[in-house]
N, C-alpha and C positions, 0 to 999 in steps of 0.2 A: 836479479829477477825478483819481482814482487809476488809473494803468495797471498792471495786473498782467501778469507775464510768466511766469516759471517757478516751479514748486513750491519753497517754501523748504526748505532742507536739514533743518530741524527736523521737517518733516511727511513728508518722503521716505520714511523707514523704515516709517511707518505705512501710507502709501499702497501701497508695494510689498508690504507684508505682506498687505494685503487682496487685492491682485491675486494674490499667490501662493496665498493661501487659496482664492480663486475657482478658480484652475486646478487645485488639489489636489482640492477636493470635486467639481468638474466631472468630472474623470477617474474619480471614484468613482461618478458618476451621480446625485449628490445635487443636482438642479437648483434646488430651493428654497434650500438653503444657499448654493449657488454665486451665485445672484442676490442673496442678502442681502449677500454680500462685494463684489459689484459696486456695490450701492447705497452701502455704506460707503465704498468708494473714491471714488465720485462725490461724496459729502458732503465727504470730506477734499480732494479735488482741484478742486472745481467753481469755486474763485475764480481758477484758473490755467489759461489757455487750452490748453496742450498736454496737461496731465493731464486736464482736463475732456473734451476731445475724444477722448483716448485711451480713457477709460471709456466714452463714448458709442459709440465704434467697437466695443469689446468687447460692449456691449449689443446693437448691431446684429447682430454675429455670433452672439450668443446667441439672438437672435430668429430668425435663419435656422436655427440648429441645432434649435431646438424647433418650427420651422415656424409661427411666430407672425406672421401678416400684420400684425396690430395693432402688435406690437413693432417689426417691420422699418420699417413706415411711420411709426411714432411717433418713431423714432430719426433718420430722415433730416433733418427740420428741426432737431432738437437738434444734430446733427453740423454743420449749416450755420450755425446761429446761436449755439450755446452758447459756443464759443471766443471769438467777438467780444464777447459779453455779459461773459465772464470778463475779457477784456482791459481793458474799461472799467469793471469793478467793478460790474456791474449784474445779478448773479445772485440768484435766490430762495434765500437761505441755507437749508440743511438739506434741500432738495429732493432725493429719492432718485434722480431721473433717469430712471426708467422711464416707458413710455407709459401706465401704469396711474394715473398722477398728472398733474394739470395742470402744464405746463411752467413757469409763471410763479409758482406758489404756493409760498411759503416753508413750511417745517416746522420743528418743534422738533428741535434737534440732540440726538441721544442723549447721555446723561450722559458716558459713557466717551469719546466723540469730543470733547465740549466740553472735557473734562479735557486732552485732547491739544492742542487749540487754546490753552487757557490756559497749559499748560506751554511751549508754543512762542511765547507772547506775542502770539498772533494772535486773541484773543477780543474 
């Protein structure tokens, strides 16, 4: 069994860029684009507990901001269990992390993100 801990340095700039873009477009009021960047950050960081839970925390706060009961209550179990599943290497790869998708369903990874994983030697 593989135990994951922290986000590899090869992924960190991409993860941080997605979170930066999230904050930037959120300040501009583009909620749809902001959410898109959170989903991308989730895909990049979902195999690493701290990064994974950090994104779910941001998603919870986003749900509160937009007053979405579904998102808020959807993020609570993801916050409780997502990091543990990351730690033991049992995440549904490619899952964007929102309450609008099943929490255990894998999804195709967007090509540009797959390229990032390939370059980092993590595909």
